N, CA, C and O atoms as a GROMACS GRO file, in nm:
protein
  528
    1MET      N    1  10.404  10.326  11.626
    1MET     CA    2  10.449  10.371  11.756
    1MET      C    3  10.544  10.488  11.738
    1MET      O    4  10.638  10.477  11.658
    2PRO      N    5  10.525  10.598  11.807
    2PRO     CA    6  10.618  10.710  11.792
    2PRO      C    7  10.752  10.682  11.859
    2PRO      O    8  10.763  10.598  11.949
    3SER      N    9  10.852  10.754  11.813
    3SER     CA   10  10.981  10.753  11.882
    3SER      C   11  11.005  10.895  11.930
    3SER      O   12  10.944  10.990  11.881
    4TYR      N   13  11.095  10.910  12.026
    4TYR     CA   14  11.118  11.040  12.088
    4TYR      C   15  11.267  11.072  12.084
    4TYR      O   16  11.351  10.982  12.085
    5SER      N   17  11.297  11.202  12.080
    5SER     CA   18  11.439  11.242  12.080
    5SER      C   19  11.455  11.375  12.151
    5SER      O   20  11.361  11.452  12.168
    6ASN      N   21  11.578  11.398  12.191
    6ASN     CA   22  11.619  11.524  12.253
    6ASN      C   23  11.744  11.572  12.181
    6ASN      O   24  11.855  11.540  12.223
    7PRO      N   25  11.728  11.651  12.072
    7PRO     CA   26  11.844  11.698  11.998
    7PRO      C   27  11.944  11.769  12.089
    7PRO      O   28  11.905  11.850  12.174
    8ALA      N   29  12.069  11.740  12.070
    8ALA     CA   30  12.174  11.798  12.154
    8ALA      C   31  12.170  11.950  12.155
    8ALA      O   32  12.200  12.012  12.256
    9ALA      N   33  12.132  12.010  12.043
    9ALA     CA   34  12.129  12.157  12.033
    9ALA      C   35  12.025  12.219  12.127
    9ALA      O   36  12.033  12.338  12.158
   10LEU      N   37  11.929  12.140  12.173
   10LEU     CA   38  11.826  12.192  12.262
   10LEU      C   39  11.858  12.167  12.409
   10LEU      O   40  11.790  12.220  12.497
   11GLY      N   41  11.959  12.088  12.437
   11GLY     CA   42  11.992  12.056  12.576
   11GLY      C   43  11.887  11.963  12.635
   11GLY      O   44  11.797  11.916  12.565
   12ALA      N   45  11.901  11.937  12.761
   12ALA     CA   46  11.807  11.847  12.830
   12ALA      C   47  11.670  11.915  12.843
   12ALA      O   48  11.663  12.037  12.860
   13PRO      N   49  11.565  11.838  12.835
   13PRO     CA   50  11.431  11.896  12.856
   13PRO      C   51  11.420  11.957  12.996
   13PRO      O   52  11.487  11.914  13.090
   14TYR      N   53  11.335  12.056  13.007
   14TYR     CA   54  11.312  12.124  13.134
   14TYR      C   55  11.199  12.054  13.209
   14TYR      O   56  11.099  12.116  13.246
   15GLY      N   57  11.216  11.926  13.232
   15GLY     CA   58  11.114  11.847  13.299
   15GLY      C   59  11.104  11.709  13.237
   15GLY      O   60  11.190  11.668  13.159
   16LEU      N   61  10.998  11.638  13.272
   16LEU     CA   62  10.979  11.501  13.225
   16LEU      C   63  10.902  11.499  13.093
   16LEU      O   64  10.782  11.474  13.091
   17TYR      N   65  10.972  11.525  12.984
   17TYR     CA   66  10.916  11.519  12.850
   17TYR      C   67  11.031  11.510  12.751
   17TYR      O   68  11.146  11.531  12.789
   18SER      N   69  11.000  11.480  12.627
   18SER     CA   70  11.100  11.482  12.519
   18SER      C   71  11.077  11.606  12.434
   18SER      O   72  10.964  11.654  12.423
   19HIS      N   73  11.184  11.657  12.375
   19HIS     CA   74  11.170  11.775  12.290
   19HIS      C   75  11.095  11.744  12.161
   19HIS      O   76  11.025  11.829  12.107
   20MET      N   77  11.110  11.619  12.110
   20MET     CA   78  11.047  11.587  11.983
   20MET      C   79  10.985  11.448  11.985
   20MET      O   80  11.032  11.358  12.055
   21ALA      N   81  10.878  11.433  11.905
   21ALA     CA   82  10.816  11.304  11.880
   21ALA      C   83  10.816  11.282  11.729
   21ALA      O   84  10.790  11.375  11.653
   22HIS      N   85  10.845  11.160  11.686
   22HIS     CA   86  10.852  11.127  11.544
   22HIS      C   87  10.759  11.010  11.517
   22HIS      O   88  10.753  10.914  11.594
   23CYS      N   89  10.686  11.019  11.408
   23CYS     CA   90  10.594  10.914  11.368
   23CYS      C   91  10.653  10.840  11.249
   23CYS      O   92  10.747  10.887  11.185
   24GLU      N   93  10.598  10.722  11.220
   24GLU     CA   94  10.643  10.650  11.102
   24GLU      C   95  10.614  10.729  10.976
   24GLU      O   96  10.683  10.714  10.875
   25GLY      N   97  10.513  10.814  10.980
   25GLY     CA   98  10.478  10.899  10.866
   25GLY      C   99  10.565  11.022  10.863
   25GLY      O  100  10.674  11.024  10.920
   26PRO      N  101  10.518  11.126  10.796
   26PRO     CA  102  10.602  11.243  10.772
   26PRO      C  103  10.599  11.350  10.881
   26PRO      O  104  10.661  11.455  10.864
   27LEU      N  105  10.530  11.328  10.994
   27LEU     CA  106  10.516  11.434  11.093
   27LEU      C  107  10.618  11.424  11.206
   27LEU      O  108  10.656  11.315  11.248
   28HIS      N  109  10.659  11.542  11.253
   28HIS     CA  110  10.747  11.552  11.370
   28HIS      C  111  10.686  11.660  11.459
   28HIS      O  112  10.643  11.764  11.411
   29PHE      N  113  10.684  11.635  11.589
   29PHE     CA  114  10.621  11.725  11.685
   29PHE      C  115  10.727  11.781  11.779
   29PHE      O  116  10.802  11.705  11.842
   30VAL      N  117  10.734  11.914  11.788
   30VAL     CA  118  10.832  11.981  11.874
   30VAL      C  119  10.758  12.032  11.997
   30VAL      O  120  10.663  12.109  11.985
   31ALA      N  121  10.802  11.990  12.114
   31ALA     CA  122  10.743  12.037  12.239
   31ALA      C  123  10.757  12.188  12.250
   31ALA      O  124  10.842  12.248  12.185
   32GLY      N  125  10.672  12.248  12.331
   32GLY     CA  126  10.681  12.392  12.354
   32GLY      C  127  10.822  12.430  12.395
   32GLY      O  128  10.877  12.375  12.491
   33GLN      N  129  10.881  12.523  12.322
   33GLN     CA  130  11.018  12.566  12.349
   33GLN      C  131  11.017  12.696  12.428
   33GLN      O  132  10.934  12.784  12.406
   34LEU      N  133  11.112  12.705  12.519
   34LEU     CA  134  11.124  12.819  12.609
   34LEU      C  135  11.261  12.884  12.593
   34LEU      O  136  11.355  12.820  12.545
   35ALA      N  137  11.272  13.007  12.631
   35ALA     CA  138  11.401  13.078  12.630
   35ALA      C  139  11.471  13.051  12.763
   35ALA      O  140  11.478  13.137  12.851
   36ILE      N  141  11.521  12.930  12.775
   36ILE     CA  142  11.580  12.888  12.902
   36ILE      C  143  11.711  12.814  12.875
   36ILE      O  144  11.721  12.736  12.780
   37GLN      N  145  11.811  12.839  12.958
   37GLN     CA  146  11.942  12.778  12.942
   37GLN      C  147  11.948  12.646  13.019
   37GLN      O  148  11.861  12.614  13.099
   38GLU      N  149  12.055  12.570  12.991
   38GLU     CA  150  12.076  12.440  13.056
   38GLU      C  151  12.067  12.450  13.209
   38GLU      O  152  12.017  12.358  13.274
   39ASP      N  153  12.116  12.559  13.266
   39ASP     CA  154  12.116  12.573  13.411
   39ASP      C  155  11.981  12.621  13.466
   39ASP      O  156  11.966  12.641  13.586
   40GLY      N  157  11.883  12.638  13.378
   40GLY     CA  158  11.750  12.681  13.420
   40GLY      C  159  11.728  12.830  13.421
   40GLY      O  160  11.618  12.876  13.450
   41SER      N  161  11.832  12.907  13.390
   41SER     CA  162  11.816  13.053  13.389
   41SER      C  163  11.746  13.097  13.261
   41SER      O  164  11.760  13.035  13.155
   42VAL      N  165  11.670  13.204  13.273
   42VAL     CA  166  11.591  13.256  13.161
   42VAL      C  167  11.678  13.345  13.073
   42VAL      O  168  11.753  13.429  13.122
   43ILE      N  169  11.667  13.326  12.942
   43ILE     CA  170  11.734  13.411  12.844
   43ILE      C  171  11.640  13.526  12.813
   43ILE      O  172  11.523  13.503  12.780
   44GLY      N  173  11.686  13.649  12.824
   44GLY     CA  174  11.604  13.764  12.790
   44GLY      C  175  11.494  13.792  12.892
   44GLY      O  176  11.379  13.814  12.855
   45LYS      N  177  11.530  13.791  13.019
   45LYS     CA  178  11.432  13.820  13.124
   45LYS      C  179  11.363  13.954  13.095
   45LYS      O  180  11.430  14.055  13.073
   46ASN      N  181  11.230  13.954  13.096
   46ASN     CA  182  11.147  14.072  13.069
   46ASN      C  183  11.167  14.129  12.928
   46ASN      O  184  11.140  14.247  12.905
   47ASP      N  185  11.215  14.048  12.835
   47ASP     CA  186  11.242  14.092  12.699
   47ASP      C  187  11.175  13.996  12.601
   47ASP      O  188  11.235  13.897  12.560
   48LEU      N  189  11.051  14.025  12.565
   48LEU     CA  190  10.974  13.936  12.478
   48LEU      C  191  11.042  13.913  12.344
   48LEU      O  192  11.050  13.798  12.301
   49PRO      N  193  11.091  14.017  12.273
   49PRO     CA  194  11.158  13.990  12.145
   49PRO      C  195  11.278  13.896  12.159
   49PRO      O  196  11.298  13.809  12.074
   50ALA      N  197  11.357  13.912  12.265
   50ALA     CA  198  11.473  13.824  12.286
   50ALA      C  199  11.428  13.681  12.313
   50ALA      O  200  11.486  13.586  12.261
   51GLN      N  201  11.324  13.666  12.394
   51GLN     CA  202  11.274  13.531  12.423
   51GLN      C  203  11.216  13.467  12.298
   51GLN      O  204  11.239  13.349  12.273
   52LEU      N  205  11.142  13.544  12.220
   52LEU     CA  206  11.083  13.490  12.098
   52LEU      C  207  11.191  13.446  12.000
   52LEU      O  208  11.180  13.339  11.939
   53ALA      N  209  11.296  13.525  11.984
   53ALA     CA  210  11.407  13.488  11.896
   53ALA      C  211  11.472  13.359  11.942
   53ALA      O  212  11.504  13.273  11.860
   54GLU      N  213  11.494  13.344  12.072
   54GLU     CA  214  11.554  13.222  12.125
   54GLU      C  215  11.464  13.101  12.102
   54GLU      O  216  11.510  12.995  12.062
   55VAL      N  217  11.336  13.119  12.125
   55VAL     CA  218  11.239  13.009  12.105
   55VAL      C  219  11.242  12.962  11.959
   55VAL      O  220  11.244  12.841  11.933
   56PHE      N  221  11.242  13.055  11.865
   56PHE     CA  222  11.244  13.015  11.724
   56PHE      C  223  11.378  12.958  11.683
   56PHE      O  224  11.385  12.875  11.593
   57SER      N  225  11.486  13.002  11.746
   57SER     CA  226  11.617  12.941  11.722
   57SER      C  227  11.615  12.795  11.765
   57SER      O  228  11.671  12.709  11.698
   58ARG      N  229  11.551  12.768  11.877
   58ARG     CA  230  11.541  12.631  11.928
   58ARG      C  231  11.452  12.545  11.838
   58ARG      O  232  11.484  12.429  11.813
   59ILE      N  233  11.342  12.600  11.790
   59ILE     CA  234  11.256  12.525  11.698
   59ILE      C  235  11.331  12.494  11.570
   59ILE      O  236  11.320  12.384  11.515
   60SER      N  237  11.408  12.590  11.521
   60SER     CA  238  11.490  12.570  11.401
   60SER      C  239  11.592  12.458  11.424
   60SER      O  240  11.614  12.374  11.336
   61ALA      N  241  11.655  12.457  11.542
   61ALA     CA  242  11.752  12.351  11.574
   61ALA      C  243  11.683  12.215  11.582
   61ALA      O  244  11.740  12.115  11.537
   62ALA      N  245  11.564  12.210  11.638
   62ALA     CA  246  11.490  12.084  11.644
   62ALA      C  247  11.459  12.035  11.503
   62ALA      O  248  11.477  11.917  11.473
   63ALA      N  249  11.414  12.125  11.416
   63ALA     CA  250  11.384  12.090  11.277
   63ALA      C  251  11.509  12.038  11.207
   63ALA      O  252  11.504  11.937  11.137
   64ALA      N  253  11.621  12.109  11.226
   64ALA     CA  254  11.746  12.070  11.162
   64ALA      C  255  11.792  11.931  11.207
   64ALA      O  256  11.857  11.859  11.130
   65SER      N  257  11.759  11.893  11.329
   65SER     CA  258  11.801  11.762  11.381
   65SER      C  259  11.739  11.647  11.303
   65SER      O  260  11.788  11.534  11.311
   66VAL      N  261  11.633  11.673  11.228
   66VAL     CA  262  11.570  11.569  11.145
   66VAL      C  263  11.575  11.608  10.997
   66VAL      O  264  11.498  11.557  10.915
   67GLY      N  265  11.667  11.700  10.962
   67GLY     CA  266  11.687  11.738  10.824
   67GLY      C  267  11.580  11.829  10.767
   67GLY      O  268  11.560  11.832  10.645
   68LEU      N  269  11.510  11.903  10.852
   68LEU     CA  270  11.405  11.993  10.808
   68LEU      C  271  11.439  12.136  10.846
   68LEU      O  272  11.538  12.161  10.914
   69GLY      N  273  11.355  12.229  10.803
   69GLY     CA  274  11.372  12.369  10.837
   69GLY      C  275  11.240  12.430  10.877
   69GLY      O  276  11.138  12.362  10.881
   70LEU      N  277  11.240  12.557  10.907
   70LEU     CA  278  11.116  12.624  10.948
   70LEU      C  279  11.012  12.625  10.837
   70LEU      O  280  10.893  12.640  10.864
   71GLU      N  281  11.055  12.610  10.712
   71GLU     CA  282  10.960  12.603  10.602
   71GLU      C  283  10.876  12.474  10.607
   71GLU      O  284  10.776  12.462  10.537
   72ASN      N  285  10.918  12.379  10.690
   72ASN     CA  286  10.845  12.254  10.706
   72ASN      C  287  10.742  12.259  10.818
   72ASN      O  288  10.670  12.161  10.841
   73VAL      N  289  10.733  12.371  10.888
   73VAL     CA  290  10.634  12.384  10.995
   73VAL      C  291  10.495  12.393  10.934
   73VAL      O  292  10.471  12.471  10.842
   74VAL      N  293  10.404  12.311  10.986
   74VAL     CA  294  10.264  12.315  10.940
   74VAL      C  295  10.172  12.375  11.045
   74VAL      O  296  10.057  12.407  11.015
   75GLN      N  297  10.220  12.390  11.169
   75GLN     CA  298  10.136  12.449  11.274
   75GLN      C  299  10.223  12.493  11.391
   75GLN      O  300  10.308  12.418  11.439
   76PHE      N  301  10.200  12.617  11.436
   76PHE     CA  302  10.257  12.666  11.561
   76PHE      C  303  10.144  12.682  11.662
   76PHE      O  304  10.031  12.714  11.625
   77THR      N  305  10.173  12.659  11.787
   77THR     CA  306  10.085  12.698  11.896
   77THR      C  307  10.170  12.783  11.990
   77THR      O  308  10.274  12.739  12.039
   78THR      N  309  10.124  12.905  12.014
   78THR     CA  310  10.199  13.002  12.094
   78THR      C  311  10.124  13.033  12.222
   78THR      O  312  10.004  13.058  12.221
   79PHE      N  313  10.197  13.030  12.332
   79PHE     CA  314  10.142  13.063  12.463
   79PHE      C  315  10.211  13.189  12.512
   79PHE      O  316  10.334  13.194  12.522
   80LEU      N  317  10.132  13.291  12.544
   80LEU     CA  318  10.185  13.417  12.598
   80LEU      C  319  10.143  13.429  12.744
   80LEU      O  320  10.030  13.395  12.780
   81ALA      N  321  10.233  13.478  12.826
   81ALA     CA  322  10.206  13.495  12.969
   81ALA      C  323  10.129  13.626  12.992
   81ALA      O  324  10.181  13.719  13.054
   82GLY      N  325  10.006  13.633  12.942
   82GLY     CA  326   9.919  13.748  12.964
   82GLY      C  327   9.874  13.815  12.836
   82GLY      O  328   9.951  13.829  12.741
   83ARG      N  329   9.747  13.855  12.835
   83ARG     CA  330   9.690  13.924  12.717
   83ARG      C  331   9.759  14.056  12.688
   83ARG      O  332   9.766  14.098  12.572
   84GLU      N  333   9.810  14.121  12.791
   84GLU     CA  334   9.874  14.251  12.772
   84GLU      C  335   9.997  14.241  12.682
   84GLU      O  336  10.045  14.343  12.632
   85LEU      N  337  10.050  14.120  12.663
   85LEU     CA  338  10.168  14.101  12.578
   85LEU      C  339  10.134  14.086  12.430
   85LEU      O  340  10.225  14.086  12.347
   86VAL      N  341  10.008  14.072  12.396
   86VAL     CA  342   9.970  14.046  12.257
   86VAL      C  343  10.022  14.152  12.161
   86VAL      O  344  10.083  14.115  12.061
   87PRO      N  345  10.002  14.283  12.184
   87PRO     CA  346  10.054  14.382  12.088
   87PRO      C  347  10.207  14.374  12.072
   87PRO      O  348  10.258  14.383  11.960
   88GLU      N  349  10.278  14.357  12.183
   88GLU     CA  350  10.424  14.346  12.175
   88GLU      C  351  10.465  14.219  12.102
   88GLU      O  352  10.561  14.220  12.025
   89PHE      N  353  10.392  14.109  12.125
   89PHE     CA  354  10.418  13.984  12.054
   89PHE      C  355  10.402  14.002  11.904
   89PHE      O  356  10.489  13.962  11.827
   90TYR      N  357  10.291  14.062  11.862
   90TYR     CA  358  10.267  14.083  11.719
   90TYR      C  359  10.381  14.162  11.656
   90TYR      O  360  10.427  14.129  11.547
   91LYS      N  361  10.425  14.267  11.724
   91LYS     CA  362  10.533  14.351  11.672
   91LYS      C  363  10.663  14.271  11.663
   91LYS      O  364  10.732  14.277  11.561
   92ALA      N  365  10.697  14.197  11.767
   92ALA     CA  366  10.821  14.118  11.769
   92ALA      C  367  10.815  14.006  11.664
   92ALA      O  368  10.914  13.979  11.596
   93ARG      N  369  10.700  13.940  11.653
   93ARG     CA  370  10.687  13.832  11.555
   93ARG      C  371  10.697  13.886  11.413
   93ARG      O  372  10.758  13.823  11.327
   94GLU      N  373  10.637  14.002  11.387
   94GLU     CA  374  10.644  14.060  11.253
   94GLU      C  375  10.790  14.085  11.213
   94GLU      O  376  10.830  14.056  11.100
   95LYS      N  377  10.868  14.138  11.304
   95LYS     CA  378  11.010  14.165  11.277
   95LYS      C  379  11.087  14.035  11.257
   95LYS      O  380  11.167  14.023  11.163
   96LEU      N  381  11.064  13.937  11.344
   96LEU     CA  382  11.134  13.809  11.336
   96LEU      C  383  11.094  13.733  11.210
   96LEU      O  384  11.180  13.678  11.141
   97PHE      N  385  10.964  13.729  11.179
   97PHE     CA  386  10.917  13.654  11.063
   97PHE      C  387  10.963  13.717  10.932
   97PHE      O  388  10.974  13.646  10.832
   98ALA      N  389  10.991  13.848  10.929
   98ALA     CA  390  11.045  13.910  10.809
   98ALA      C  391  11.179  13.846  10.773
   98ALA      O  392  11.215  13.838  10.656
   99GLN      N  393  11.254  13.801  10.875
   99GLN     CA  394  11.381  13.733  10.854
   99GLN      C  395  11.362  13.584  10.827
   99GLN      O  396  11.425  13.528  10.738
  100LEU      N  397  11.274  13.520  10.905
  100LEU     CA  398  11.257  13.375  10.896
  100LEU      C  399  11.173  13.331  10.776
  100LEU      O  400  11.196  13.224  10.719
  101TYR      N  401  11.078  13.413  10.738
  101TYR     CA  402  10.986  13.381  10.628
  101TYR      C  403  10.980  13.500  10.531
  101TYR      O  404  10.876  13.564  10.520
  102PRO      N  405  11.090  13.529  10.461
  102PRO     CA  406  11.096  13.649  10.377
  102PRO      C  407  10.994  13.650  10.263
  102PRO      O  408  10.961  13.756  10.210
  103GLU      N  409  10.944  13.533  10.224
  103GLU     CA  410  10.844  13.528  10.117
  103GLU      C  411  10.702  13.549  10.169
  103GLU      O  412  10.607  13.552  10.091
  104GLY      N  413  10.688  13.563  10.301
  104GLY     CA  414  10.556  13.589  10.358
  104GLY      C  415  10.465  13.468  10.365
  104GLY      O  416  10.343  13.484  10.378
  105LYS      N  417  10.521  13.349  10.357
  105LYS     CA  418  10.442  13.226  10.367
  105LYS      C  419  10.451  13.175  10.511
  105LYS      O  420  10.544  13.102  10.547
  106TYR      N  421  10.353  13.214  10.592
  106TYR     CA  422  10.356  13.185  10.735
  106TYR      C  423  10.271  13.063  10.767
  106TYR      O  424  10.160  13.049  10.716
  107PRO      N  425  10.322  12.974  10.853
  107PRO     CA  426  10.241  12.860  10.896
  107PRO      C  427  10.124  12.906  10.983
  107PRO      O  428  10.130  13.015  11.041
  108PRO      N  429  10.018  12.825  10.992
  108PRO     CA  430   9.910  12.857  11.085
  108PRO      C  431   9.965  12.868  11.227
  108PRO      O  432  10.062  12.801  11.263
  109ASN      N  433   9.901  12.951  11.306
  109ASN     CA  434   9.941  12.970  11.445
  109ASN      C  435   9.816  12.988  11.531
  109ASN      O  436   9.725  13.063  11.496
  110THR      N  437   9.813  12.918  11.642
  110THR     CA  438   9.710  12.941  11.743
  110THR      C  439   9.777  13.015  11.858
  110THR      O  440   9.877  12.969  11.912
  111LEU      N  441   9.721  13.130  11.894
  111LEU     CA  442   9.777  13.213  12.001
  111LEU      C  443   9.688  13.201  12.124
  111LEU      O  444   9.568  13.225  12.117
  112ILE      N  445   9.750  13.165  12.236
  112ILE     CA  446   9.676  13.146  12.361
  112ILE      C  447   9.740  13.230  12.470
  112ILE      O  448   9.860  13.218  12.497
  113ALA      N  449   9.661  13.316  12.533
  113ALA     CA  450   9.710  13.393  12.647
  113ALA      C  451   9.681  13.313  12.774
  113ALA      O  452   9.569  13.267  12.795
  114VAL      N  453   9.782  13.298  12.856
  114VAL     CA  454   9.771  13.220  12.979
  114VAL      C  455   9.811  13.307  13.098
  114VAL      O  456   9.873  13.412  13.081
  115ALA      N  457   9.777  13.262  13.217
  115ALA     CA  458   9.810  13.337  13.338
  115ALA      C  459   9.960  13.340  13.364
  115ALA      O  460  10.011  13.434  13.425
  116GLY      N  461  10.032  13.239  13.318
  116GLY     CA  462  10.176  13.233  13.337
  116GLY      C  463  10.231  13.105  13.280
  116GLY      O  464  10.157  13.012  13.248
  117LEU      N  465  10.363  13.102  13.266
  117LEU     CA  466  10.432  12.983  13.217
  117LEU      C  467  10.504  12.916  13.334
  117LEU      O  468  10.487  12.956  13.449
  118VAL      N  469  10.585  12.816  13.304
  118VAL     CA  470  10.646  12.734  13.408
  118VAL      C  471  10.738  12.812  13.502
  118VAL      O  472  10.753  12.775  13.619
  119GLU      N  473  10.798  12.919  13.454
  119GLU     CA  474  10.882  13.007  13.536
  119GLU      C  475  10.827  13.149  13.524
  119GLU      O  476  10.784  13.188  13.415
  120PRO      N  477  10.827  13.226  13.631
  120PRO     CA  478  10.764  13.359  13.627
  120PRO      C  479  10.828  13.457  13.529
  120PRO      O  480  10.760  13.550  13.484
  121ASP      N  481  10.955  13.440  13.494
  121ASP     CA  482  11.021  13.534  13.402
  121ASP      C  483  11.005  13.496  13.255
  121ASP      O  484  11.050  13.569  13.166
  122LEU      N  485  10.940  13.382  13.228
  122LEU     CA  486  10.917  13.342  13.090
  122LEU      C  487  10.791  13.409  13.037
  122LEU      O  488  10.688  13.413  13.104
  123LEU      N  489  10.800  13.462  12.916
  123LEU     CA  490  10.689  13.536  12.857
  123LEU      C  491  10.622  13.463  12.742
  123LEU      O  492  10.506  13.489  12.712
  124VAL      N  493  10.695  13.370  12.676
  124VAL     CA  494  10.640  13.305  12.557
  124VAL      C  495  10.691  13.161  12.547
  124VAL      O  496  10.804  13.130  12.584
  125GLU      N  497  10.605  13.075  12.496
  125GLU     CA  498  10.638  12.935  12.468
  125GLU      C  499  10.572  12.901  12.335
  125GLU      O  500  10.457  12.937  12.311
  126VAL      N  501  10.646  12.832  12.249
  126VAL     CA  502  10.592  12.795  12.117
  126VAL      C  503  10.621  12.647  12.091
  126VAL      O  504  10.733  12.600  12.107
  127GLN      N  505  10.515  12.576  12.050
  127GLN     CA  506  10.533  12.438  12.005
  127GLN      C  507  10.507  12.434  11.856
  127GLN      O  508  10.441  12.523  11.801
  128ALA      N  509  10.559  12.330  11.789
  128ALA     CA  510  10.546  12.324  11.643
  128ALA      C  511  10.523  12.182  11.596
  128ALA      O  512  10.565  12.085  11.660
  129ILE      N  513  10.454  12.171  11.484
  129ILE     CA  514  10.438  12.046  11.412
  129ILE      C  515  10.503  12.066  11.276
  129ILE      O  516  10.475  12.163  11.206
  130LEU      N  517  10.592  11.972  11.239
  130LEU     CA  518  10.663  11.979  11.112
  130LEU      C  519  10.622  11.862  11.024
  130LEU      O  520  10.590  11.754  11.074
  131ALA      N  521  10.624  11.882  10.894
  131ALA     CA  522  10.595  11.775  10.797
  131ALA      C  523  10.709  11.764  10.698
  131ALA      O  524  10.761  11.864  10.649
  132ARG      N  525  10.746  11.640  10.670
  132ARG     CA  526  10.853  11.613  10.572
  132ARG      C  527  10.797  11.631  10.433
  132ARG      O  528  10.870  11.613  10.335
   0.00000   0.00000   0.00000
């Protein structure tokens, strides 16, 4: 049976879900993270690189809450609010990943373009699966 948690560093979930699910085995699942503050305001409105940096900061905090790091990610799923954002996303991710993964060992990622996210000013959402 899985257990669920909401690491303090991530604040309260933005709806009826938990930030993380933990299995008896080595896997931990991080819900899609958004660039959103406790009060519901968007961090980096209309700024994809800023939102992406915040999202990965939140995933890192979730990983740290169970003693893991981004090197433990085995799968990302990324949702972009529109296909037109793909080139900007690639550029922002390349810059961010140069810092987060300096050895160039990147986890698998599925990229999905959607019509929109839960709030109109959100541009990106990323969920992750981590392994101990």
